[in-house]
C-alpha positions in Angstrom: 0.2 0.1 0.0 1.6 3.2 -1.0 0.4 5.3 2.5 2.2 2.3 4.3 5.6 2.8 2.1 8.2 2.6 4.6 11.9 4.0 3.6 14.5 1.6 4.3 17.6 2.8 7.1 19.8 2.5 4.5 18.2 4.8 2.2 17.9 7.3 4.9 21.1 7.5 6.0 22.8 7.1 1.9 20.3 10.5 1.5 22.9 12.3 4.1 26.0 11.4 2.2 24.3 13.0 -1.4 26.8 16.8 -1.9 23.5 18.6 -2.7 21.8 17.6 0.8 24.3 17.3 2.8 24.7 19.2 6.3 28.3 19.3 8.1 29.1 17.0 10.6 30.8 19.4 13.6 28.5 18.7 17.1 29.9 16.4 19.9 28.4 15.2 22.8 28.9 18.4 25.0 27.3 20.5 22.3 24.3 18.0 22.0 24.1 17.9 25.5 24.0 22.1 25.9 21.5 22.5 22.8 19.1 20.0 25.0 20.1 21.9 28.1 19.8 24.9 26.5 16.2 24.3 24.2 14.9 23.0 27.8 16.1 25.7 30.9 13.9 28.4 30.1 10.1 29.6 29.9 9.5 26.5 33.0 12.2 27.2 35.3 11.3 31.3 34.9 7.7 31.2 34.9 5.6 27.8 35.5 7.6 27.1 39.0 5.3 29.9 40.5 2.5 29.3 38.3 1.9 25.9 38.7 2.6 25.8 42.3 0.0 28.4 43.3 -2.7 27.3 41.2 -1.6 23.6 41.0 0.6 21.0 43.5 1.8 23.8 46.4 5.3 23.0 47.4 5.0 19.5 45.9 5.2 21.2 42.9 9.0 19.5 42.6 7.7 16.1 42.5 5.5 17.4 39.1 8.8 18.4 37.2 10.5 15.2 38.1 6.9 12.8 37.4 7.2 14.8 34.1 10.9 14.4 33.8 10.2 10.1 34.3 7.7 11.1 31.5 10.4 12.5 29.0 13.1 9.9 30.4 11.0 7.4 29.2 10.4 8.7 25.9 14.3 9.8 25.7 15.1 5.9 25.9 13.1 5.2 22.7 14.9 8.3 20.8 18.6 7.3 21.8 18.1 4.3 20.3 16.7 5.4 16.6 18.8 8.2 16.6 22.0 6.3 17.1 20.5 3.6 14.4 19.4 5.9 11.8 21.8 9.2 12.2 19.9 11.3 9.6 17.8 14.9 10.4 14.3 14.9 10.7 13.7 13.1 14.2 10.3 11.1 14.9 9.5 11.8 11.0 12.3 9.9 10.1 11.9 7.0 12.6 8.3 6.9 11.9 8.9 6.4 7.9 11.6 3.7 8.8 9.1 1.9 10.8 5.3 2.6 10.4 5.3 4.1 6.8 5.0 7.3 4.6 1.5 8.9 6.1 2.3 8.6 9.5 5.5 9.8 8.9 4.2 13.3 6.6 1.5 13.3 9.9 4.3 13.4 12.5 6.6 16.0 10.5 3.7 17.9 10.4 2.9 17.8 14.0 6.5 18.6 14.9 6.2 21.9 12.6 3.0 23.1 14.3 5.0 21.9 18.2 8.3 23.7 17.5 6.6 26.7 15.6 4.4 27.3 18.2 6.9 26.5 20.8 9.1 29.1 19.2 6.9 31.9 19.0 5.9 31.6 22.3 8.9 31.6 24.1 9.7 34.9 21.9 6.8 36.3 23.3 7.6 35.7 26.9 11.3 36.9 26.1 9.5 40.1 24.2 8.1 40.7 28.1 11.3 40.3 30.0 13.4 42.6 27.5 10.8 45.3 27.5 10.5 44.6 31.9 14.5 44.8 32.3 14.4 48.1 30.0 12.3 49.4 31.9 14.2 49.1 34.4 17.0 50.9 33.2 14.7 53.7 32.6 13.5 52.8 29.1 9.6 52.5 28.6 8.9 51.1 25.0 5.1 51.8 24.0 3.2 48.4 24.8 1.4 48.6 21.1 5.3 47.2 19.9 6.4 45.5 22.6 3.1 43.7 24.1 1.7 40.8 22.7 -1.0 40.8 20.4 -4.3 40.7 21.8 -3.1 41.6 25.5 -2.4 45.5 24.5 -0.2 45.5 21.1 -0.3 45.4 17.7 2.5 43.9 16.6 5.1 42.9 19.4 8.6 44.3 17.9 11.4 43.1 19.7 9.9 39.2 19.2 10.2 39.8 15.4 13.7 41.4 16.1 15.2 38.6 17.8 13.5 35.5 15.5 15.2 36.8 12.4 18.5 37.5 14.5 18.6 34.2 15.7 17.7 32.7 12.3 20.5 35.0 10.6 22.8 32.9 13.4 21.5 29.4 12.6 22.2 30.4 8.4 25.8 31.1 8.8 26.9 27.6 10.5 26.0 25.0 13.8 29.0 25.2 15.2 29.4 29.1 15.4 25.4 28.4 16.7 26.7 25.4 18.8 29.4 28.1 20.6 26.7 31.0 20.7 24.6 28.8 22.4 27.0 27.0 24.9 28.1 31.2 26.1 24.5 31.6 27.0 23.7 28.7 28.7 26.5 29.1 30.9 25.4 32.0 31.8 22.0 31.0 32.3 22.8 27.5 34.1 25.0 30.1 36.3 21.7 32.6 37.1 20.1 29.2 38.1 22.7 28.1 40.1 23.0 31.1 41.9 18.7 31.5 42.7 19.1 28.2 44.0 22.4 28.7 46.5 21.3 32.4 47.1 17.9 31.5 48.2 18.6 28.8 50.2 20.0 31.5 52.9 16.2 32.4 52.8 14.2 29.3 53.2 11.9 28.9 55.7 10.4 25.5 57.0 6.6 26.8 57.7 6.3 27.4 53.6 6.8 23.5 53.0 3.8 22.6 56.0 1.4 21.0 54.1 4.0 20.0 51.5 0.4 18.7 49.6 -1.8 21.1 50.6 -5.5 19.5 50.4 -7.1 19.3 47.8 -9.8 21.7 46.3 -12.3 21.0 43.3 -12.3 23.1 40.7 -16.2 22.8 39.0 -15.7 25.8 37.6 -13.2 24.4 34.4 -15.8 23.3 32.3 -16.8 23.1 28.7 -13.8 23.3 26.2 -11.9 24.1 29.2 -12.2 21.1 31.0 -9.4 18.4 30.9 -10.4 15.6 28.9 -9.9 13.1 31.7 -12.8 14.7 33.5 -15.2 14.8 30.1 -14.6 11.2 29.0 -14.6 10.0 33.0 -17.2 12.4 34.5 -14.4 13.3 37.1 -14.7 17.1 38.5 -10.8 18.5 38.1 -8.8 19.4 41.3 -5.9 21.6 42.4 -3.9 20.3 45.3 -3.7 16.8 46.6 -2.1 14.2 45.0 -4.7 14.9 42.0 -3.6 18.2 41.5 0.6 17.0 41.9 -0.5 15.1 38.8 -2.4 17.1 36.9 0.4 19.7 36.7 1.8 17.5 34.9 0.0 18.7 32.3 1.6 22.6 32.4 5.3 21.6 34.2 5.5 19.2 30.5 5.8 22.2 28.7 9.3 22.8 30.6 11.1 19.6 28.7 9.8 20.4 25.1 12.3 20.4 23.0 15.1 17.9 24.1 14.1 15.2 21.4 15.7 18.3 19.0 18.8 16.6 20.1 17.9 13.7 17.8 16.8 16.5 14.7 20.5 17.1 15.0 21.7 13.5 14.5 22.9 14.1 10.9 25.7 17.3 12.2 26.9 14.8 14.8 30.4 14.0 14.4 30.1 10.2 16.2 25.9 10.0 16.5 25.8 6.3 18.0 28.2 7.7 21.2 27.0 11.1 21.0 23.1 10.8 20.5 22.4 8.7 23.3 24.5 11.1 25.7 23.2 14.4 24.1 20.0 13.1 25.2 19.5 11.6 28.3 22.2 13.7 29.5 20.5 16.9 29.0 17.0 15.9 30.5 18.7 14.5 33.7 20.8 18.1 34.2 17.4 19.9 33.4 15.2 17.8 35.6 17.8 18.0 38.9 18.0 21.9 38.0 14.0 21.8 38.1 13.2 20.2 41.5 16.0 22.1 42.9 14.8 25.4 42.2 11.7 24.4 42.8 12.0 23.2 46.2 13.9 26.7 46.9 11.2 28.9 45.3 8.3 27.2 47.6 10.7 28.0 50.8 11.4 31.5 50.4 8.1 32.6 49.6 4.5 31.0 50.9 3.1 29.4 47.9 0.0 31.6 47.9 1.7 34.9 47.5 4.2 33.6 44.6 3.6 35.8 41.3 2.9 33.6 38.8 5.1 36.3 35.8 8.3 35.9 36.9 8.0 33.8 40.2 12.1 34.2 40.6 12.6 37.4 40.4 9.5 38.4 42.6 10.5 35.9 45.2 14.0 38.2 45.6 12.0 41.3 45.6 9.7 39.9 48.6 12.8 39.1 50.3 14.3 42.2 50.4 16.9 41.6 47.7 16.2 43.5 45.0 19.9 43.4 43.1 19.2 39.6 42.3 15.6 40.0 40.8 18.0 42.0 38.2 20.5 39.4 37.5 17.1 37.0 36.6 15.4 39.6 34.6 19.1 39.7 32.7 19.3 35.4 33.0 15.8 35.5 31.6 16.4 38.0 28.6 19.5 36.1 28.0 18.9 32.5 28.5 15.4 32.3 26.5 16.9 33.6 23.5 18.9 30.3 23.4 15.3 28.2 23.8 14.1 30.0 20.0 17.2 29.0 18.8 17.4 25.4 19.2 13.5 25.5 18.4 14.2 26.6 15.4 17.2 24.8 15.0 14.9 21.2 15.1 12.1 22.7 13.0 13.9 23.8 10.3 16.2 20.2 10.1 12.8 18.3 9.9 11.2 20.6 7.4 14.7 19.8 5.6 14.0 16.1 5.7 10.5 16.7 4.4 11.7 18.3 1.2 14.5 16.0 0.5 12.2 12.9 0.5 9.7 15.6 -2.1 7.2 15.5 0.2 7.6 19.5 0.2 9.4 21.3 -2.7 12.7 20.1 -3.7 14.3 23.4 -3.5 13.5 23.8 -0.1 16.1 21.3 1.1 19.3 23.0 -0.6 22.4 23.4 1.7 24.6 26.2 1.6 27.5 25.5 -0.3 29.7 28.0 2.6 28.2 27.5 5.5 26.8 23.8 5.0 23.4 24.8 6.5 20.3 24.2 5.0 19.5 28.2 4.5 16.3 27.8 2.9 14.8 26.3 5.1 16.0 27.7 8.1 14.9 31.3 6.4 11.5 30.1 6.0 10.9 28.7 8.7 12.0 31.7 10.9 10.2 33.5 8.6 7.1 32.4 9.7 7.6 32.2 14.2 8.7 36.1 13.5 5.4 36.6 11.4 3.5 34.3 14.4 5.4 35.5 17.8 5.1 39.5 16.0 1.4 39.7 15.3 -0.5 36.0 16.0 -2.8 36.0 20.0 -0.6 33.3 21.4 -2.4 32.5 24.6 -4.9 29.6 23.8 -2.6 28.0 21.7 0.3 27.2 23.5 -1.3 24.0 25.1 -1.3 22.7 21.0 2.6 22.6 21.8 1.8 20.2 25.2 -0.2 17.7 22.6 1.9 17.5 19.9 5.2 16.8 21.4 3.2 14.0 23.7 2.0 12.6 20.4 5.3 12.7 18.5 6.6 10.5 22.1 3.9 7.9 21.6 5.3 7.5 17.8 8.5 7.1 19.0 7.8 4.8 21.7 6.1 2.3 18.9 8.5 2.3 16.4 11.2 1.3 18.5 9.4 -1.9 19.3 7.8 -2.5 15.3 12.2 -1.4 14.2 13.5 -4.5 16.6 10.8 -6.6 14.9 11.5 -5.7 11.9 14.5 -5.2 11.4 16.5 -7.0 14.4 19.7 -7.1 12.3 20.4 -3.4 12.2 23.4 -2.5 14.3 22.6 -0.6 18.1 24.9 1.4 19.4 22.6 2.1 22.4 19.2 0.0 23.1 16.6 1.0 25.1 16.1 -1.3 28.3 13.8 -3.6 29.1 11.9 -3.6 25.8 8.5 -3.7 25.3 8.5 -2.5 29.0 10.0 0.8 28.3 8.4 1.4 25.1 5.1 0.5 26.8 4.9 2.7 30.3 6.3 5.5 27.5 3.1 5.2 25.5 1.1 5.2 28.7 2.4 8.2 30.5 2.4 9.9 27.4 -1.6 9.9 27.3 -2.1 10.1 31.1 -0.8 13.5 30.3 -2.5 14.2 27.2 -6.1 13.4 28.4 -5.1 16.0 30.8 -4.9 18.3 28.5 -8.3 20.8 27.1 -10.7 19.3 25.0 -10.3 22.5 23.1 -6.8 21.2 23.1 -8.1 18.1 21.4 -10.0 19.7 19.1 -7.5 22.3 17.6 -4.8 19.4 17.2 -7.4 17.5 15.5 -8.0 20.5 12.9 -4.5 21.1 12.4 -3.9 17.4 11.3 -7.2 17.6 8.8 -5.4 20.1 7.5 -2.1 18.3 7.1 -3.6 15.8 5.6 -4.9 18.0 3.1 -1.6 18.8 2.4 -0.5 15.9 1.6 -3.1 14.6 -0.7 -2.6 18.0 -2.6 1.2 17.7 -3.0 2.9 15.3 -0.6 1.5 11.7 -1.9 2.3 12.8 -5.6 5.5 14.5 -5.3 7.0 11.7 -2.9 10.2 10.9 -3.7 10.3 7.5 -2.7 7.2 6.4 -3.9 8.8 8.0 -7.0 11.5 5.9 -7.3 9.5 2.6 -6.1 7.5 3.0 -9.8 10.5 3.3 -11.6 13.1 2.3 -10.1 17.0 3.1 -11.8 18.6 -0.2 -13.7 21.2 -1.6 -11.2 24.6 -0.2 -11.8 23.2 3.2 -12.4 24.0 5.7 -10.1 20.8 6.2 -9.6 20.0 3.0 -8.8 19.0 2.0 -4.9 17.5 -1.5 -3.3 14.0 -2.0 -3.6 12.2 0.5 -0.6 11.2 -1.7 2.3 7.1 -2.4 2.5 
């Protein structure tokens, strides 16, 4: 069946060697780990900690971050096997093509583009708010019309647009330059986070941890399309606080870990992918989980959870204890640090778009590689312009949860695909093997589904609309232009330059 025609692992790897599509291999294990840490330590640590502690989990917010890391960790083990076995740009899209077939691969690629584009735009808007706040503290006030998010008093978000375009230019100039810039900024960001942990310990009060898990409170006002899908399916009234509150907070703090899978998207630019990719995937998650849990624990110890700010909780907590200098340092760290989140999300998005184009599911001219810089410059510029427009002109407050559902869907697909590839291609050399297959992939699927059903019904409906649009695009273009499908119908003569072995079915 054409829709389920797979692209062999060997063919995917062979495509990476074509001169016009060859990306420069310049990333080592430290680069990949820093990319993962750079994209994860961002909005979650600077914003979500206060929001979730105050409204959902109380002092037990650290447990929510740890549980979210466990969910991501199960998926990361599956990603690590795939990325080291199939070191090709495209992440879950490429893995799906090798196991589930072309149409499921297209759907996951379409989904990932939505996830990363919205994620980058949401973070760019958040960065703009911190930037405007920092300027205001220095005596420079920007008009809301050109600095506030659209729909929240702004007309066009100029700082967000300028930052996205600057990051896009950096990505075009080369992966190694981007990696070096990212390493410097991540070092600054981690320094700020460690400052929060160490300095904050001096202001922790034991009374603020009591009760660690506040008594549960029902929230019947969350109804209609804003209600979690679990409530609609099982008639469960959502609650804040209590152990159910800790679990429900997963659907929110999961956003904090969005993007670690971008390490897999950069597989084609790793020097030794079989060794480096598992280190980058698992290492970045371990580091960030420790940082998130530590910051959350210190934050709720510094200030009573009911009094936490939801806009800039770390900075405001230091202001509350009479240390405004630390608050300014945190604002600077947020302004600098959020830039790397946008950079790495754009990196992953452009590589997936590049992979779709190389396979013919998007116009072929998009997959051209810059002759000097060795980067997929056309896909990078297109994605950068789209994110700049979205962050500058479109209200995003109601769309942010689409990022979560898109990521969780990708995690489920990769977890299933690992089991399939073990059975269909047991002969493939695997530098890293997911432990306890099929138990770990099964746990990953169940954990992701649990988080997904805690997302609002409205998010599910929007996700289905985006998927339907993807089906229309595939039917109108991708199905007819697919390179794998065309080569399967008109195979080259054996021994000729264009000959490839038969495509797997």
